[in-house]
DOKOL-655912 format. One record per residue (C-alpha): residue number from 1; residue in one letter; y, x, z. Coordinates in steps of 0.02 Angstrom, whole numbers, padded with zeros to 5 digits, always signed. Layout:
! residues N
<vexdren i="NUM" aa="A" y="Y" x="X" z="Z"/>
...
***
This chain:
! residues 324
<vexdren i="1" aa="M" y="+00000" x="+00000" z="+00000"/>
<vexdren i="2" aa="R" y="+00176" x="+00058" z="-00042"/>
<vexdren i="3" aa="Y" y="+00312" x="+00030" z="+00087"/>
<vexdren i="4" aa="I" y="+00478" x="+00005" z="-00001"/>
<vexdren i="5" aa="D" y="+00650" x="+00006" z="+00076"/>
<vexdren i="6" aa="N" y="+00749" x="-00090" z="-00053"/>
<vexdren i="7" aa="T" y="+00929" x="-00041" z="-00014"/>
<vexdren i="8" aa="S" y="+01008" x="-00155" z="-00145"/>
<vexdren i="9" aa="I" y="+01109" x="-00302" z="-00077"/>
<vexdren i="10" aa="D" y="+01122" x="-00388" z="-00246"/>
<vexdren i="11" aa="P" y="+01018" x="-00550" z="-00235"/>
<vexdren i="12" aa="Y" y="+00995" x="-00556" z="-00425"/>
<vexdren i="13" aa="F" y="+00919" x="-00381" z="-00421"/>
<vexdren i="14" aa="N" y="+00816" x="-00414" z="-00265"/>
<vexdren i="15" aa="L" y="+00733" x="-00572" z="-00332"/>
<vexdren i="16" aa="A" y="+00700" x="-00482" z="-00497"/>
<vexdren i="17" aa="A" y="+00622" x="-00339" z="-00398"/>
<vexdren i="18" aa="E" y="+00497" x="-00458" z="-00320"/>
<vexdren i="19" aa="E" y="+00444" x="-00523" z="-00490"/>
<vexdren i="20" aa="Y" y="+00428" x="-00347" z="-00557"/>
<vexdren i="21" aa="L" y="+00317" x="-00292" z="-00413"/>
<vexdren i="22" aa="L" y="+00211" x="-00450" z="-00420"/>
<vexdren i="23" aa="K" y="+00185" x="-00469" z="-00608"/>
<vexdren i="24" aa="H" y="+00208" x="-00297" z="-00684"/>
<vexdren i="25" aa="T" y="+00117" x="-00181" z="-00563"/>
<vexdren i="26" aa="E" y="-00054" x="-00175" z="-00483"/>
<vexdren i="27" aa="E" y="-00021" x="-00092" z="-00314"/>
<vexdren i="28" aa="E" y="+00002" x="-00181" z="-00148"/>
<vexdren i="29" aa="Y" y="+00174" x="-00180" z="-00066"/>
<vexdren i="30" aa="F" y="+00273" x="-00212" z="+00090"/>
<vexdren i="31" aa="S" y="+00462" x="-00215" z="+00068"/>
<vexdren i="32" aa="L" y="+00616" x="-00249" z="+00173"/>
<vexdren i="33" aa="W" y="+00782" x="-00296" z="+00094"/>
<vexdren i="34" aa="R" y="+00948" x="-00382" z="+00126"/>
<vexdren i="35" aa="D" y="+01067" x="-00485" z="+00020"/>
<vexdren i="36" aa="E" y="+01253" x="-00507" z="+00017"/>
<vexdren i="37" aa="P" y="+01300" x="-00690" z="+00053"/>
<vexdren i="38" aa="C" y="+01198" x="-00802" z="-00062"/>
<vexdren i="39" aa="I" y="+01091" x="-00957" z="-00070"/>
<vexdren i="40" aa="I" y="+00911" x="-00938" z="-00125"/>
<vexdren i="41" aa="V" y="+00839" x="-01101" z="-00191"/>
<vexdren i="42" aa="G" y="+00655" x="-01143" z="-00206"/>
<vexdren i="43" aa="K" y="+00569" x="-01141" z="-00374"/>
<vexdren i="44" aa="N" y="+00552" x="-01331" z="-00379"/>
<vexdren i="45" aa="Q" y="+00724" x="-01380" z="-00317"/>
<vexdren i="46" aa="N" y="+00875" x="-01459" z="-00401"/>
<vexdren i="47" aa="T" y="+01004" x="-01324" z="-00364"/>
<vexdren i="48" aa="L" y="+01159" x="-01435" z="-00370"/>
<vexdren i="49" aa="S" y="+01087" x="-01558" z="-00243"/>
<vexdren i="50" aa="E" y="+01052" x="-01418" z="-00117"/>
<vexdren i="51" aa="I" y="+01221" x="-01332" z="-00107"/>
<vexdren i="52" aa="N" y="+01400" x="-01368" z="-00060"/>
<vexdren i="53" aa="T" y="+01473" x="-01319" z="-00227"/>
<vexdren i="54" aa="D" y="+01654" x="-01311" z="-00165"/>
<vexdren i="55" aa="Y" y="+01608" x="-01198" z="-00018"/>
<vexdren i="56" aa="V" y="+01500" x="-01087" z="-00128"/>
<vexdren i="57" aa="K" y="+01640" x="-01066" z="-00254"/>
<vexdren i="58" aa="E" y="+01778" x="-01036" z="-00126"/>
<vexdren i="59" aa="N" y="+01675" x="-00904" z="-00035"/>
<vexdren i="60" aa="N" y="+01600" x="-00818" z="-00189"/>
<vexdren i="61" aa="I" y="+01423" x="-00853" z="-00132"/>
<vexdren i="62" aa="K" y="+01292" x="-00816" z="-00265"/>
<vexdren i="63" aa="V" y="+01154" x="-00942" z="-00299"/>
<vexdren i="64" aa="V" y="+00983" x="-00880" z="-00356"/>
<vexdren i="65" aa="R" y="+00817" x="-00966" z="-00389"/>
<vexdren i="66" aa="R" y="+00659" x="-00882" z="-00323"/>
<vexdren i="67" aa="L" y="+00479" x="-00883" z="-00382"/>
<vexdren i="68" aa="T" y="+00411" x="-00973" z="-00230"/>
<vexdren i="69" aa="G" y="+00424" x="-01155" z="-00180"/>
<vexdren i="70" aa="G" y="+00498" x="-01228" z="-00021"/>
<vexdren i="71" aa="G" y="+00677" x="-01260" z="+00029"/>
<vexdren i="72" aa="A" y="+00845" x="-01175" z="+00003"/>
<vexdren i="73" aa="V" y="+00895" x="-01036" z="+00124"/>
<vexdren i="74" aa="F" y="+01055" x="-00940" z="+00158"/>
<vexdren i="75" aa="H" y="+01054" x="-00749" z="+00157"/>
<vexdren i="76" aa="D" y="+01186" x="-00627" z="+00214"/>
<vexdren i="77" aa="L" y="+01188" x="-00449" z="+00278"/>
<vexdren i="78" aa="G" y="+01139" x="-00510" z="+00451"/>
<vexdren i="79" aa="N" y="+00974" x="-00572" z="+00380"/>
<vexdren i="80" aa="I" y="+00824" x="-00462" z="+00338"/>
<vexdren i="81" aa="N" y="+00696" x="-00518" z="+00210"/>
<vexdren i="82" aa="F" y="+00517" x="-00456" z="+00209"/>
<vexdren i="83" aa="T" y="+00394" x="-00462" z="+00064"/>
<vexdren i="84" aa="F" y="+00207" x="-00431" z="+00059"/>
<vexdren i="85" aa="I" y="+00114" x="-00422" z="-00108"/>
<vexdren i="86" aa="V" y="-00075" x="-00406" z="-00097"/>
<vexdren i="87" aa="N" y="-00225" x="-00412" z="-00213"/>
<vexdren i="88" aa="D" y="-00321" x="-00547" z="-00120"/>
<vexdren i="89" aa="N" y="-00346" x="-00725" z="-00180"/>
<vexdren i="90" aa="H" y="-00402" x="-00780" z="-00007"/>
<vexdren i="91" aa="S" y="-00232" x="-00736" z="+00068"/>
<vexdren i="92" aa="Y" y="-00146" x="-00880" z="-00022"/>
<vexdren i="93" aa="N" y="-00090" x="-01013" z="+00101"/>
<vexdren i="94" aa="D" y="-00135" x="-00901" z="+00249"/>
<vexdren i="95" aa="F" y="+00040" x="-00887" z="+00316"/>
<vexdren i="96" aa="Y" y="-00006" x="-00825" z="+00489"/>
<vexdren i="97" aa="K" y="-00087" x="-00668" z="+00418"/>
<vexdren i="98" aa="F" y="+00082" x="-00610" z="+00354"/>
<vexdren i="99" aa="V" y="+00196" x="-00666" z="+00495"/>
<vexdren i="100" aa="K" y="+00082" x="-00596" z="+00633"/>
<vexdren i="101" aa="P" y="+00150" x="-00417" z="+00617"/>
<vexdren i="102" aa="I" y="+00329" x="-00482" z="+00632"/>
<vexdren i="103" aa="I" y="+00285" x="-00579" z="+00789"/>
<vexdren i="104" aa="E" y="+00206" x="-00422" z="+00861"/>
<vexdren i="105" aa="V" y="+00360" x="-00316" z="+00820"/>
<vexdren i="106" aa="L" y="+00469" x="-00442" z="+00910"/>
<vexdren i="107" aa="R" y="+00352" x="-00442" z="+01060"/>
<vexdren i="108" aa="Q" y="+00368" x="-00253" z="+01071"/>
<vexdren i="109" aa="L" y="+00557" x="-00276" z="+01073"/>
<vexdren i="110" aa="G" y="+00545" x="-00402" z="+01214"/>
<vexdren i="111" aa="V" y="+00560" x="-00564" z="+01114"/>
<vexdren i="112" aa="E" y="+00426" x="-00699" z="+01121"/>
<vexdren i="113" aa="A" y="+00411" x="-00781" z="+00950"/>
<vexdren i="114" aa="E" y="+00285" x="-00905" z="+00882"/>
<vexdren i="115" aa="F" y="+00221" x="-00968" z="+00715"/>
<vexdren i="116" aa="S" y="+00255" x="-01154" z="+00696"/>
<vexdren i="117" aa="G" y="+00210" x="-01290" z="+00574"/>
<vexdren i="118" aa="R" y="+00175" x="-01242" z="+00395"/>
<vexdren i="119" aa="N" y="+00288" x="-01092" z="+00370"/>
<vexdren i="120" aa="D" y="+00414" x="-01060" z="+00510"/>
<vexdren i="121" aa="M" y="+00436" x="-00939" z="+00654"/>
<vexdren i="122" aa="L" y="+00527" x="-00995" z="+00811"/>
<vexdren i="123" aa="I" y="+00607" x="-00922" z="+00966"/>
<vexdren i="124" aa="E" y="+00626" x="-01045" z="+01109"/>
<vexdren i="125" aa="G" y="+00599" x="-01188" z="+00989"/>
<vexdren i="126" aa="K" y="+00731" x="-01132" z="+00865"/>
<vexdren i="127" aa="K" y="+00695" x="-01071" z="+00690"/>
<vexdren i="128" aa="F" y="+00736" x="-00891" z="+00641"/>
<vexdren i="129" aa="S" y="+00617" x="-00871" z="+00494"/>
<vexdren i="130" aa="G" y="+00559" x="-00975" z="+00346"/>
<vexdren i="131" aa="N" y="+00416" x="-00914" z="+00237"/>
<vexdren i="132" aa="A" y="+00350" x="-00951" z="+00063"/>
<vexdren i="133" aa="Q" y="+00211" x="-00892" z="-00053"/>
<vexdren i="134" aa="C" y="+00159" x="-00890" z="-00235"/>
<vexdren i="135" aa="K" y="+00012" x="-00827" z="-00337"/>
<vexdren i="136" aa="H" y="+00001" x="-00726" z="-00496"/>
<vexdren i="137" aa="K" y="-00176" x="-00699" z="-00560"/>
<vexdren i="138" aa="N" y="-00268" x="-00620" z="-00413"/>
<vexdren i="139" aa="R" y="-00108" x="-00567" z="-00326"/>
<vexdren i="140" aa="V" y="-00018" x="-00657" z="-00185"/>
<vexdren i="141" aa="M" y="+00164" x="-00635" z="-00137"/>
<vexdren i="142" aa="H" y="+00222" x="-00688" z="+00035"/>
<vexdren i="143" aa="H" y="+00404" x="-00672" z="+00085"/>
<vexdren i="144" aa="G" y="+00508" x="-00730" z="+00232"/>
<vexdren i="145" aa="T" y="+00681" x="-00726" z="+00307"/>
<vexdren i="146" aa="L" y="+00726" x="-00650" z="+00475"/>
<vexdren i="147" aa="L" y="+00892" x="-00713" z="+00542"/>
<vexdren i="148" aa="F" y="+00955" x="-00570" z="+00648"/>
<vexdren i="149" aa="S" y="+01144" x="-00584" z="+00657"/>
<vexdren i="150" aa="S" y="+01187" x="-00704" z="+00517"/>
<vexdren i="151" aa="N" y="+01350" x="-00800" z="+00504"/>
<vexdren i="152" aa="M" y="+01299" x="-00974" z="+00558"/>
<vexdren i="153" aa="A" y="+01459" x="-01054" z="+00494"/>
<vexdren i="154" aa="D" y="+01422" x="-00992" z="+00319"/>
<vexdren i="155" aa="L" y="+01240" x="-01044" z="+00336"/>
<vexdren i="156" aa="S" y="+01283" x="-01224" z="+00377"/>
<vexdren i="157" aa="G" y="+01434" x="-01234" z="+00262"/>
<vexdren i="158" aa="A" y="+01349" x="-01168" z="+00105"/>
<vexdren i="159" aa="L" y="+01192" x="-01274" z="+00123"/>
<vexdren i="160" aa="K" y="+01277" x="-01438" z="+00164"/>
<vexdren i="161" aa="P" y="+01293" x="-01544" z="+00007"/>
<vexdren i="162" aa="K" y="+01428" x="-01676" z="-00006"/>
<vexdren i="163" aa="A" y="+01389" x="-01863" z="-00012"/>
<vexdren i="164" aa="V" y="+01226" x="-01900" z="-00101"/>
<vexdren i="165" aa="K" y="+01255" x="-01902" z="-00289"/>
<vexdren i="166" aa="F" y="+01081" x="-01858" z="-00349"/>
<vexdren i="167" aa="S" y="+00921" x="-01954" z="-00380"/>
<vexdren i="168" aa="D" y="+00774" x="-01842" z="-00419"/>
<vexdren i="169" aa="K" y="+00599" x="-01790" z="-00369"/>
<vexdren i="170" aa="S" y="+00639" x="-01611" z="-00324"/>
<vexdren i="171" aa="V" y="+00584" x="-01529" z="-00161"/>
<vexdren i="172" aa="K" y="+00714" x="-01563" z="-00026"/>
<vexdren i="173" aa="S" y="+00767" x="-01441" z="+00108"/>
<vexdren i="174" aa="V" y="+00744" x="-01493" z="+00289"/>
<vexdren i="175" aa="A" y="+00880" x="-01454" z="+00415"/>
<vexdren i="176" aa="S" y="+00820" x="-01360" z="+00570"/>
<vexdren i="177" aa="R" y="+00896" x="-01292" z="+00729"/>
<vexdren i="178" aa="V" y="+00916" x="-01107" z="+00696"/>
<vexdren i="179" aa="T" y="+00948" x="-00951" z="+00799"/>
<vexdren i="180" aa="N" y="+00982" x="-00766" z="+00776"/>
<vexdren i="181" aa="I" y="+00854" x="-00641" z="+00841"/>
<vexdren i="182" aa="S" y="+00995" x="-00532" z="+00911"/>
<vexdren i="183" aa="E" y="+01037" x="-00667" z="+01038"/>
<vexdren i="184" aa="H" y="+00866" x="-00648" z="+01120"/>
<vexdren i="185" aa="L" y="+00845" x="-00459" z="+01128"/>
<vexdren i="186" aa="P" y="+00845" x="-00384" z="+01304"/>
<vexdren i="187" aa="K" y="+00916" x="-00223" z="+01231"/>
<vexdren i="188" aa="A" y="+01049" x="-00231" z="+01096"/>
<vexdren i="189" aa="L" y="+01006" x="-00173" z="+00919"/>
<vexdren i="190" aa="D" y="+01102" x="-00185" z="+00757"/>
<vexdren i="191" aa="V" y="+01022" x="-00257" z="+00602"/>
<vexdren i="192" aa="L" y="+00978" x="-00088" z="+00525"/>
<vexdren i="193" aa="E" y="+00898" x="-00028" z="+00687"/>
<vexdren i="194" aa="F" y="+00794" x="-00187" z="+00686"/>
<vexdren i="195" aa="K" y="+00744" x="-00152" z="+00506"/>
<vexdren i="196" aa="E" y="+00690" x="+00024" z="+00556"/>
<vexdren i="197" aa="A" y="+00587" x="-00046" z="+00700"/>
<vexdren i="198" aa="I" y="+00492" x="-00161" z="+00581"/>
<vexdren i="199" aa="F" y="+00452" x="-00019" z="+00461"/>
<vexdren i="200" aa="K" y="+00398" x="+00093" z="+00604"/>
<vexdren i="201" aa="Y" y="+00276" x="-00038" z="+00670"/>
<vexdren i="202" aa="I" y="+00206" x="-00090" z="+00499"/>
<vexdren i="203" aa="I" y="+00167" x="+00086" z="+00439"/>
<vexdren i="204" aa="A" y="+00113" x="+00159" z="+00606"/>
<vexdren i="205" aa="E" y="-00074" x="+00143" z="+00576"/>
<vexdren i="206" aa="E" y="-00072" x="+00214" z="+00399"/>
<vexdren i="207" aa="G" y="+00048" x="+00355" z="+00434"/>
<vexdren i="208" aa="K" y="+00133" x="+00333" z="+00266"/>
<vexdren i="209" aa="Q" y="+00315" x="+00361" z="+00221"/>
<vexdren i="210" aa="V" y="+00443" x="+00232" z="+00170"/>
<vexdren i="211" aa="E" y="+00484" x="+00243" z="-00016"/>
<vexdren i="212" aa="Y" y="+00627" x="+00189" z="-00127"/>
<vexdren i="213" aa="F" y="+00629" x="+00122" z="-00304"/>
<vexdren i="214" aa="S" y="+00623" x="+00258" z="-00436"/>
<vexdren i="215" aa="K" y="+00757" x="+00271" z="-00570"/>
<vexdren i="216" aa="E" y="+00634" x="+00201" z="-00698"/>
<vexdren i="217" aa="E" y="+00592" x="+00052" z="-00586"/>
<vexdren i="218" aa="V" y="+00777" x="+00015" z="-00559"/>
<vexdren i="219" aa="E" y="+00804" x="+00011" z="-00748"/>
<vexdren i="220" aa="I" y="+00660" x="-00111" z="-00774"/>
<vexdren i="221" aa="I" y="+00718" x="-00223" z="-00631"/>
<vexdren i="222" aa="N" y="+00898" x="-00223" z="-00693"/>
<vexdren i="223" aa="K" y="+00838" x="-00280" z="-00864"/>
<vexdren i="224" aa="L" y="+00744" x="-00425" z="-00785"/>
<vexdren i="225" aa="K" y="+00896" x="-00464" z="-00679"/>
<vexdren i="226" aa="E" y="+01010" x="-00475" z="-00831"/>
<vexdren i="227" aa="E" y="+00888" x="-00574" z="-00938"/>
<vexdren i="228" aa="K" y="+00834" x="-00697" z="-00804"/>
<vexdren i="229" aa="Y" y="+00893" x="-00693" z="-00624"/>
<vexdren i="230" aa="S" y="+01080" x="-00684" z="-00655"/>
<vexdren i="231" aa="T" y="+01078" x="-00823" z="-00786"/>
<vexdren i="232" aa="W" y="+01135" x="-01003" z="-00768"/>
<vexdren i="233" aa="Q" y="+00979" x="-01058" z="-00862"/>
<vexdren i="234" aa="W" y="+00863" x="-00990" z="-00726"/>
<vexdren i="235" aa="N" y="+00966" x="-01032" z="-00573"/>
<vexdren i="236" aa="Y" y="+01028" x="-01205" z="-00626"/>
<vexdren i="237" aa="G" y="+00949" x="-01251" z="-00792"/>
<vexdren i="238" aa="K" y="+00772" x="-01240" z="-00721"/>
<vexdren i="239" aa="S" y="+00811" x="-01383" z="-00601"/>
<vexdren i="240" aa="P" y="+00693" x="-01532" z="-00618"/>
<vexdren i="241" aa="R" y="+00760" x="-01682" z="-00714"/>
<vexdren i="242" aa="Y" y="+00886" x="-01778" z="-00611"/>
<vexdren i="243" aa="N" y="+01010" x="-01922" z="-00615"/>
<vexdren i="244" aa="F" y="+01188" x="-01896" z="-00554"/>
<vexdren i="245" aa="Y" y="+01314" x="-02027" z="-00502"/>
<vexdren i="246" aa="N" y="+01495" x="-02013" z="-00448"/>
<vexdren i="247" aa="E" y="+01646" x="-02127" z="-00434"/>
<vexdren i="248" aa="K" y="+01828" x="-02083" z="-00397"/>
<vexdren i="249" aa="K" y="+01997" x="-02166" z="-00401"/>
<vexdren i="250" aa="F" y="+02138" x="-02074" z="-00491"/>
<vexdren i="251" aa="P" y="+02314" x="-02122" z="-00544"/>
<vexdren i="252" aa="A" y="+02232" x="-02160" z="-00712"/>
<vexdren i="253" aa="G" y="+02119" x="-02288" z="-00627"/>
<vexdren i="254" aa="T" y="+01942" x="-02291" z="-00560"/>
<vexdren i="255" aa="V" y="+01817" x="-02185" z="-00656"/>
<vexdren i="256" aa="E" y="+01629" x="-02201" z="-00632"/>
<vexdren i="257" aa="V" y="+01502" x="-02087" z="-00714"/>
<vexdren i="258" aa="T" y="+01312" x="-02083" z="-00723"/>
<vexdren i="259" aa="L" y="+01218" x="-01936" z="-00797"/>
<vexdren i="260" aa="Q" y="+01038" x="-01903" z="-00842"/>
<vexdren i="261" aa="V" y="+01009" x="-01715" z="-00843"/>
<vexdren i="262" aa="T" y="+00855" x="-01630" z="-00915"/>
<vexdren i="263" aa="S" y="+00829" x="-01441" z="-00916"/>
<vexdren i="264" aa="G" y="+01007" x="-01423" z="-00851"/>
<vexdren i="265" aa="C" y="+01085" x="-01515" z="-00999"/>
<vexdren i="266" aa="I" y="+01164" x="-01688" z="-01008"/>
<vexdren i="267" aa="E" y="+01038" x="-01799" z="-01096"/>
<vexdren i="268" aa="N" y="+01134" x="-01960" z="-01071"/>
<vexdren i="269" aa="I" y="+01305" x="-02003" z="-00998"/>
<vexdren i="270" aa="K" y="+01392" x="-02168" z="-00964"/>
<vexdren i="271" aa="I" y="+01575" x="-02179" z="-00911"/>
<vexdren i="272" aa="Y" y="+01643" x="-02340" z="-00837"/>
<vexdren i="273" aa="G" y="+01803" x="-02393" z="-00748"/>
<vexdren i="274" aa="D" y="+01964" x="-02493" z="-00751"/>
<vexdren i="275" aa="F" y="+02059" x="-02357" z="-00846"/>
<vexdren i="276" aa="F" y="+02145" x="-02376" z="-01015"/>
<vexdren i="277" aa="G" y="+02121" x="-02273" z="-01172"/>
<vexdren i="278" aa="K" y="+02170" x="-02271" z="-01355"/>
<vexdren i="279" aa="L" y="+01996" x="-02219" z="-01412"/>
<vexdren i="280" aa="D" y="+01826" x="-02293" z="-01372"/>
<vexdren i="281" aa="I" y="+01750" x="-02202" z="-01221"/>
<vexdren i="282" aa="H" y="+01586" x="-02193" z="-01316"/>
<vexdren i="283" aa="G" y="+01659" x="-02051" z="-01419"/>
<vexdren i="284" aa="L" y="+01684" x="-01946" z="-01261"/>
<vexdren i="285" aa="E" y="+01508" x="-01988" z="-01203"/>
<vexdren i="286" aa="E" y="+01433" x="-01930" z="-01368"/>
<vexdren i="287" aa="Y" y="+01537" x="-01771" z="-01362"/>
<vexdren i="288" aa="L" y="+01469" x="-01724" z="-01190"/>
<vexdren i="289" aa="E" y="+01285" x="-01762" z="-01226"/>
<vexdren i="290" aa="G" y="+01185" x="-01602" z="-01249"/>
<vexdren i="291" aa="K" y="+01310" x="-01496" z="-01151"/>
<vexdren i="292" aa="P" y="+01248" x="-01398" z="-00998"/>
<vexdren i="293" aa="H" y="+01289" x="-01484" z="-00833"/>
<vexdren i="294" aa="N" y="+01385" x="-01329" z="-00788"/>
<vexdren i="295" aa="E" y="+01567" x="-01330" z="-00736"/>
<vexdren i="296" aa="E" y="+01615" x="-01176" z="-00837"/>
<vexdren i="297" aa="D" y="+01536" x="-01239" z="-00999"/>
<vexdren i="298" aa="I" y="+01603" x="-01416" z="-00981"/>
<vexdren i="299" aa="R" y="+01779" x="-01354" z="-00946"/>
<vexdren i="300" aa="K" y="+01775" x="-01242" z="-01099"/>
<vexdren i="301" aa="A" y="+01712" x="-01387" z="-01205"/>
<vexdren i="302" aa="L" y="+01850" x="-01504" z="-01146"/>
<vexdren i="303" aa="V" y="+02000" x="-01388" z="-01137"/>
<vexdren i="304" aa="D" y="+02052" x="-01423" z="-01317"/>
<vexdren i="305" aa="L" y="+01998" x="-01605" z="-01319"/>
<vexdren i="306" aa="D" y="+02129" x="-01742" z="-01301"/>
<vexdren i="307" aa="L" y="+02057" x="-01824" z="-01144"/>
<vexdren i="308" aa="D" y="+02211" x="-01933" z="-01131"/>
<vexdren i="309" aa="S" y="+02156" x="-02025" z="-01288"/>
<vexdren i="310" aa="Y" y="+01998" x="-02083" z="-01197"/>
<vexdren i="311" aa="I" y="+02065" x="-02103" z="-01019"/>
<vexdren i="312" aa="T" y="+02254" x="-02123" z="-01014"/>
<vexdren i="313" aa="N" y="+02344" x="-02009" z="-00889"/>
<vexdren i="314" aa="I" y="+02188" x="-01918" z="-00827"/>
<vexdren i="315" aa="T" y="+02195" x="-01729" z="-00809"/>
<vexdren i="316" aa="L" y="+02056" x="-01607" z="-00850"/>
<vexdren i="317" aa="D" y="+02043" x="-01561" z="-00666"/>
<vexdren i="318" aa="N" y="+02025" x="-01745" z="-00621"/>
<vexdren i="319" aa="F" y="+01886" x="-01768" z="-00748"/>
<vexdren i="320" aa="M" y="+01795" x="-01613" z="-00687"/>
<vexdren i="321" aa="E" y="+01796" x="-01686" z="-00511"/>
<vexdren i="322" aa="I" y="+01701" x="-01837" z="-00570"/>
<vexdren i="323" aa="L" y="+01566" x="-01735" z="-00660"/>
<vexdren i="324" aa="F" y="+01519" x="-01623" z="-00512"/>
***
């Protein structure tokens, strides 16, 4: 087994690194890594229905889809992520096998933790770790979060969607009471000292050294990052089919919109309201069908369109509010 200290804090790179190790190598791995502030959504989730889009935008929080299922999680530099990749079909769905070493590390540090439910670890009844798995051929990847000194305000703000606007069959995140490991340590450690303690415990029996990605590996991972993990198509476009509804009152009148979105693109749109317009609203609906349900793309598509002809006295910013 290789023990890799992934020192990157770029979530696009780090999720690409997991796929590279899982699908394009044959060795077994244990890795620790951290991300700058970001939201990591599960493979089967509708990204837009899991995040507070305004908060994410205002705070420059990246949003990345992972290979494993489960719910959305918040990462920042106060959170450590651990990844095991093994060649063992029987390890799939055996969550305790992979969290047991983490529980034992914490016990050595004076913290009593427990495995709970399907995929969580708790301290005094509060969650500090969520875990997920996936399979590729005969290989199993297990990864988990370890909240150590995360910003709880960002965690709750970024993952709190506005009023329900979505109807879909995607996997929903479940809110839990959470805690930071640092609050329970009898002796203070910073997050990097905690990371070192995990590595020291995990590799103690084998006597191996911690490694880093080679230059060649970094190049391969960066290519995967650019082609997949940093793209709108992967992070938003891969969302399951969903319906979206919103209604707002503007000086132009009340505007109501319903969308059917498939593979991230607007398949069908209906716009209703008590507004006035010189042109039939059906023309605007037809114009928007086929466009990605993506604020940047929609804004670009509408910037040169005479919206006022369809909805008198509405601004582009007003119309964008109703679509997201």
